[in-house]
C-alpha positions as a printed NumPy array, in Angstrom:
array([[ -5.936,   4.878,  16.344],
       [ -3.544,   7.596,  15.515],
       [ -0.837,   5.172,  14.572],
       [ -0.927,   2.02 ,  12.399],
       [ -1.34 ,  -1.422,  14.104],
       [  1.53 ,  -3.596,  13.053],
       [  0.058,  -6.588,  14.584],
       [ -3.047,  -6.292,  12.475],
       [ -1.077,  -5.609,   9.291],
       [  1.349,  -8.557,   9.906],
       [ -1.434, -11.079,  10.36 ],
       [ -1.527, -11.291,   6.581],
       [  2.226, -10.601,   6.023],
       [  2.614, -13.316,   3.648],
       [ -0.236, -12.208,   1.318],
       [  0.867,  -8.567,   1.62 ],
       [  4.412,  -9.385,   0.658],
       [  3.331, -11.461,  -2.291],
       [  2.873,  -8.23 ,  -4.461],
       [  6.095,  -6.596,  -3.367],
       [  7.921,  -9.768,  -4.471],
       [  6.184,  -9.654,  -7.911],
       [  7.105,  -5.938,  -8.175],
       [ 10.686,  -6.649,  -7.423],
       [ 11.015,  -9.434, -10.13 ],
       [ 10.271,  -6.719, -12.804],
       [ 13.203,  -4.605, -11.978],
       [ 16.091,  -5.835, -14.258],
       [ 19.442,  -6.704, -12.67 ],
       [ 21.586,  -3.631, -11.967],
       [ 23.781,  -2.582,  -9.112],
       [ 22.097,   0.161,  -7.088],
       [ 24.086,   1.734,  -4.22 ],
       [ 21.291,   3.849,  -2.611],
       [ 17.652,   2.559,  -2.413],
       [ 14.623,   4.096,  -0.7  ],
       [ 11.626,   2.071,   0.412],
       [  8.779,   4.421,   0.643],
       [  5.941,   3.36 ,   2.978],
       [  8.139,   0.525,   4.152],
       [  5.698,  -0.438,   6.925],
       [  7.045,  -3.239,   9.116],
       [ 10.047,  -3.697,   6.712],
       [  8.856,  -6.807,   4.844],
       [  9.57 ,  -5.187,   1.433],
       [ 12.81 ,  -3.797,   2.72 ],
       [ 13.932,  -7.332,   3.632],
       [ 13.276,  -8.335,   0.078],
       [ 15.36 ,  -5.51 ,  -1.302],
       [ 18.212,  -6.161,   1.029],
       [ 18.363,  -9.827,  -0.241],
       [ 18.051,  -8.791,  -3.851],
       [ 20.608,  -5.959,  -3.705],
       [ 23.104,  -6.724,  -1.026],
       [ 25.527,  -3.997,  -1.926],
       [ 23.052,  -1.193,  -1.566],
       [ 22.43 ,   1.138,   1.316],
       [ 18.677,   1.036,   2.181],
       [ 16.528,   3.541,   3.789],
       [ 12.986,   2.606,   4.776],
       [ 10.546,   5.537,   5.202],
       [  7.202,   5.369,   6.858],
       [  4.888,   7.655,   9.022],
       [  4.224,   4.916,  11.507],
       [  6.407,   4.643,  14.519],
       [  4.784,   1.372,  15.527],
       [  5.61 ,  -0.144,  12.088],
       [  9.147,   1.144,  12.183],
       [  9.756,  -0.432,  15.447],
       [  8.9  ,  -3.818,  13.863],
       [ 11.084,  -3.099,  10.88 ],
       [ 14.097,  -2.255,  12.887],
       [ 13.704,  -5.618,  14.785],
       [ 14.23 ,  -7.428,  11.521],
       [ 18.003,  -6.508,  11.92 ],
       [ 18.579,  -5.767,   8.131],
       [ 22.395,  -4.728,   8.418],
       [ 22.086,  -2.559,   5.282],
       [ 19.04 ,  -0.706,   6.32 ],
       [ 18.136,   2.319,   8.402],
       [ 14.579,   3.554,   9.065],
       [ 13.222,   7.013,   9.175],
       [  9.786,   8.399,  10.197],
       [  8.672,  10.759,   7.456],
       [  5.669,  11.532,   5.355],
       [  6.229,  10.202,   1.779],
       [  4.125,  12.96 ,   0.401],
       [  6.735,  15.512,   1.266],
       [  9.874,  13.208,   1.175],
       [ 12.874,  14.462,  -0.72 ],
       [ 16.3  ,  12.771,  -0.728],
       [ 19.519,  14.704,  -0.138],
       [ 20.975,  13.556,  -3.395],
       [ 19.855,  11.499,  -6.4  ],
       [ 18.811,   7.772,  -5.717],
       [ 19.344,   4.675,  -7.807],
       [ 16.087,   2.928,  -6.919],
       [ 12.838,   4.146,  -5.42 ],
       [ 10.426,   1.292,  -4.268],
       [  6.963,   1.717,  -3.109],
       [  4.658,  -1.129,  -2.21 ],
       [  1.029,  -0.441,  -1.235],
       [  1.582,   3.097,   0.165],
       [  1.127,   5.887,  -2.424],
       [ -2.566,   5.112,  -2.806],
       [ -2.964,   6.785,   0.57 ],
       [ -1.356,  10.005,  -0.629],
       [ -3.604,  12.799,  -1.893],
       [ -2.567,  13.998,  -5.387],
       [ -0.217,  11.006,  -5.583],
       [  0.15 ,  11.562,  -9.388],
       [  2.091,  14.592,  -8.733],
       [  4.165,  12.917,  -6.036],
       [  4.877,  10.113,  -8.397],
       [  6.146,  12.615, -11.084],
       [  8.429,  14.177,  -8.339],
       [  9.77 ,  10.739,  -7.273],
       [ 11.036,  10.121, -10.88 ],
       [ 12.967,  13.404, -10.774],
       [ 14.765,  12.197,  -7.632],
       [ 16.407,   9.357,  -9.57 ],
       [ 19.834,   9.438, -11.366],
       [ 19.64 ,   8.742, -15.043],
       [ 19.096,   4.999, -15.447],
       [ 17.721,   4.644, -11.932],
       [ 14.379,   2.909, -11.387],
       [ 10.907,   3.689,  -9.862],
       [  8.968,   0.735,  -8.99 ],
       [  5.398,   1.29 ,  -7.483],
       [  2.34 ,  -1.05 ,  -6.516],
       [ -0.853,   0.359,  -5.401],
       [ -4.03 ,  -1.525,  -4.547],
       [ -6.809,  -0.638,  -7.09 ],
       [ -9.898,  -1.726,  -5.013],
       [-12.206,   1.25 ,  -5.282],
       [-14.82 ,  -0.71 ,  -7.364],
       [-14.493,  -3.91 ,  -5.3  ],
       [-17.442,  -4.973,  -3.151],
       [-15.35 ,  -4.961,   0.085],
       [-14.757,  -1.185,  -0.562],
       [-18.211,  -0.296,  -1.846],
       [-19.68 ,  -1.653,   1.402],
       [-17.196,   0.432,   3.439],
       [-18.571,   3.521,   1.719],
       [-22.181,   2.389,   2.117],
       [-21.832,   1.906,   5.797],
       [-19.888,   5.16 ,   6.238],
       [-23.028,   6.942,   4.836],
       [-25.306,   5.41 ,   7.606],
       [-26.32 ,   6.983,  10.787],
       [-25.038,   7.853,  13.299],
       [-21.77 ,   8.85 ,  11.74 ],
       [-22.608,   9.701,   8.126],
       [-22.055,  13.445,   8.602],
       [-18.519,  12.706,   9.766],
       [-17.509,   9.77 ,   7.434],
       [-19.238,  10.749,   4.085],
       [-16.671,  13.681,   3.592],
       [-13.769,  11.165,   4.285],
       [-15.195,   8.705,   1.675],
       [-15.466,  11.47 ,  -0.847],
       [-11.883,  12.572,  -0.388],
       [-10.147,   9.229,  -0.411],
       [ -7.455,   9.114,  -3.219],
       [ -8.514,   7.263,  -6.383],
       [ -6.128,   5.224,  -8.436],
       [ -6.081,   6.726, -11.947],
       [ -6.439,   4.587, -15.171],
       [ -3.176,   3.086, -16.525],
       [ -3.203,   5.642, -19.321],
       [ -2.713,   8.493, -16.846],
       [  0.412,   7.031, -15.394],
       [  1.673,   6.221, -18.908],
       [  1.217,   9.819, -20.006],
       [  2.827,  11.069, -16.868],
       [  6.012,   8.908, -16.861],
       [  6.758,   7.834, -20.392],
       [  8.158,  11.209, -21.581],
       [ 10.802,  11.028, -18.869],
       [ 11.471,   7.239, -19.024],
       [ 13.597,   5.143, -21.23 ],
       [ 11.644,   2.074, -20.16 ],
       [  8.199,   1.833, -18.816],
       [  6.008,  -1.136, -17.951],
       [  2.535,  -1.064, -16.369],
       [  0.225,  -3.857, -15.532],
       [ -2.498,  -4.998, -13.216],
       [ -2.846,  -8.304, -11.261],
       [ -5.907,  -9.493,  -9.375],
       [ -4.793, -11.551,  -6.328],
       [ -7.4  , -13.853,  -4.827],
       [ -6.863, -14.381,  -1.082],
       [ -8.821, -17.203,   0.779],
       [ -9.754, -15.782,   4.195],
       [-11.556, -17.045,   7.256],
       [-15.074, -15.877,   6.391],
       [-16.345, -12.199,   6.547],
       [-14.42 , -11.808,   9.878],
       [-11.145, -12.388,   7.885],
       [-11.921,  -9.678,   5.423],
       [-12.698,  -7.329,   8.352],
       [ -9.33 ,  -8.092,   9.861],
       [ -7.581,  -7.563,   6.562],
       [ -8.979,  -4.121,   6.084],
       [ -9.013,  -3.057,   9.655],
       [ -5.168,  -2.805,   9.422],
       [ -5.261,  -0.674,   6.255],
       [ -8.358,   0.706,   4.258],
       [-10.72 ,   0.904,   7.15 ],
       [ -8.617,   3.018,   9.317],
       [ -9.736,   6.542,   7.969],
       [-13.372,   5.532,   8.687],
       [-12.722,   4.27 ,  12.105],
       [-10.393,   7.075,  13.209],
       [-13.153,   9.665,  14.022],
       [-15.462,   7.181,  15.885],
       [-15.763,   6.389,  19.523],
       [-14.902,   2.844,  20.669],
       [-18.482,   1.895,  20.813],
       [-19.211,   3.349,  17.292],
       [-16.154,   1.427,  15.896],
       [-17.547,  -1.872,  17.337],
       [-20.953,  -1.09 ,  15.616],
       [-19.441,   0.018,  12.331],
       [-17.252,  -3.357,  12.106],
       [-20.221,  -5.424,  13.147],
       [-22.405,  -3.944,  10.27 ],
       [-19.464,  -4.221,   7.914],
       [-18.957,  -7.847,   8.826],
       [-22.816,  -8.72 ,   8.338],
       [-22.76 ,  -6.997,   4.947],
       [-19.593,  -8.851,   3.835],
       [-21.178, -12.199,   4.945],
       [-24.182, -11.474,   2.712],
       [-22.008, -10.387,  -0.196],
       [-19.318, -13.024,  -0.218],
       [-20.104, -16.81 ,  -0.827],
       [-18.429, -19.298,   1.46 ],
       [-16.413, -21.891,  -0.343],
       [-16.809, -25.701,   0.633],
       [-14.018, -25.233,   3.177],
       [-15.831, -22.277,   4.869],
       [-13.5  , -19.601,   3.486],
       [-14.36 , -16.714,   1.287],
       [-12.269, -15.39 ,  -1.63 ],
       [-11.217, -11.713,  -1.433],
       [-10.443, -10.373,  -4.78 ],
       [ -7.745,  -7.751,  -4.534],
       [ -6.533,  -6.02 ,  -7.795],
       [ -3.165,  -4.217,  -7.645],
       [ -1.693,  -1.857, -10.218],
       [  2.015,  -2.027, -10.835],
       [  4.461,  -0.043, -12.803],
       [  8.218,   0.324, -13.168],
       [ 10.   ,   3.105, -14.954],
       [ 13.657,   3.761, -15.727],
       [ 14.576,   7.431, -15.835],
       [ 16.017,   8.615, -19.128]])
């Protein structure tokens, strides 16, 4: 499990791209020449950027070679893809637009990284960020609860305690407004109909569950996922069509550098 599983992630590509599309609509019309898509994953967000800004040279950055293989297969003529940790990423020269959809929440001390990203923009350039804000959701509370169980609690509780937490909107406001000519921040709760508790497991197995599953043996992973699915089935009510509704809050902001 050292790398991401692009097939698991792409099972819900339409739903995961929804937020990227919404973020893109809040960037005003301008003519960027250099765009970086940080945490580009399988290139679904890069594809949106290429369609919106056809004159721009695009670079997608991600830590996962599996994701980047899929991204390159999209054949986006204006884009190239690089494997790099966005926590330490630094461009060679100033950039017109830095876009990051559902990636910075995985970065420790991401508030410091976000402040640094703004400094990499030319004056008038834009920083556009979306991060899932799901810490208080039942889906994530159950992850932490099961992580504290035997036989893996001594290995997983420290991981649960060190997972990056999304700050209140006021923190990002105070961080970025002094250096921005325009700043907007908002939160949207998406509601995704999924195929029962198993659908929720599949959604997070490709993302938020990965740090908990990584230290476990194959048999332990199976047991963890079975317990998680059982708890989800008890916590989420089935709809008349048999589906369950996964609430998924996401925090957005866009900042134009002064």
